[in-house]
N, C-alpha and C positions, 0 to 999 in steps of 0.2 A: 562405591561405583559413582563416577561423575557423569552427570547428564550433559549431553551436548547442548551448546547454546543454540537458541532458535535462529533460523535463517530468515533474515528480513530483506525483502527487495523493495527498493525505493525507485519510483519512476517519476521523473519531473524533467521538464525541458530547461529549467533554470539551474545552471551549474552551481550557483551560490547556495541554492536550497539543497541540492544534492550533497554538497560539501558539509553544510551545517548539520543536516539530519544524519549523515554518515558519522560525523564526529560525535554527535549526541548519543546515537545508538551504540556506537562502539564503546563509549564511556560506561555503558551498562553491560558490556560483554556480549552484545549481540553480534552475530556474523552478518555483515551488511554488504549487499551488492547493489550498486547504483546503475541506473540506466537513463539515458537522455531522451528516450522515446519508447512508445509502446512496442514498436517493431523490434527494437533492440532487446527489450525484455522478452518478447515472444521467442526470439531466436535463442535465448538462453535456456529455455525450458527443456531442451534435450537433456540437460544435466539434472533435471528434476525440479519440481516446483518448490518455492520457498514455503516456510511455515506461515508467513504473513506478507501481504503486499500493501505498500503505502503508495498511493497513486494520486497525482495531481489531476484535477478535473479538466482544467483548461490547458491543452497542449495542441500544437499544430499537427496536422496529418491524422492522428488518432488520439482522441481525447480519452479521459479515464473511463467514461461510460462505454465507448466503443471498444476499448481494450477488454473491459470486463465482459461485454457481450461476446467478444471473440473467444475468450476463455470458456464461457458457458457453452458456446456452440461446439467447442472441441471436448466438452465434458470435463473440463478442468475447473475444480472448485477450490479457490484459495480465499481464506479470510482476508477481507480487504478493508483498508482504512482510506477513505477519500479525504484529500486535503484540497482546499480551494480558497482563493482570495475573495470569492463571492459567497455570500451566506444564503443563497436561494435554496430553500427546501425542495423546490421543484427539481433540482438536480438529482435528488435521490430516486426519483421515479425512473424506472428502467433498470435499476440495479437488482440483480437476482436475489431472491429470498435466500437468506442464510449466508450470503457472501459479504455483504456490507455490514461491518461490525461497528463502524463509527464514521462520522463526518465531522472533520475538524476545520476550523477557519484559520487561515494564515494571518499573522504569524502563529504557528502552532505552539501551544503552551506545553512545556515539558511534561508536567504531571498528567495532563489530559492525553498526551500521546502514549505515555507509558501505561496508563490505565486502559487505553484502547488496545494496545499490543497485548496486554495481559488477557483482555477479553477475547481477542482474536485467537490466542494460543490456547487458553484454558476453556474457551467456549464462548461463542458470540452472544453479545448483548448490546443492542443498539444504544450508543451514547449520544 
């Protein structure tokens, strides 16, 4: 019996980042859905949550923290990987316990991203 590939959602306001991450993740046979905003991602949840969420911290209108807080307020827990161009550890404050499995700095290193996804799917461990 073949196991289904994990569903990965990527939320970033930069189309180039979305394209690059989508290609990278698909090269490892993940099912990838990309969203240009937190609102667009939230609208997609009617079809069910992904196995892992990769979200940019710095976005207009709704940043990664605000998106995660919105999910928590609705009782939706998704293992989350935060990506940011800023390496400030203070960004991690406010992320719900058990949801944030990694915080990665842009440009994201392939090996670190795949390790974080493995941790998100197999069991969270802060990286």
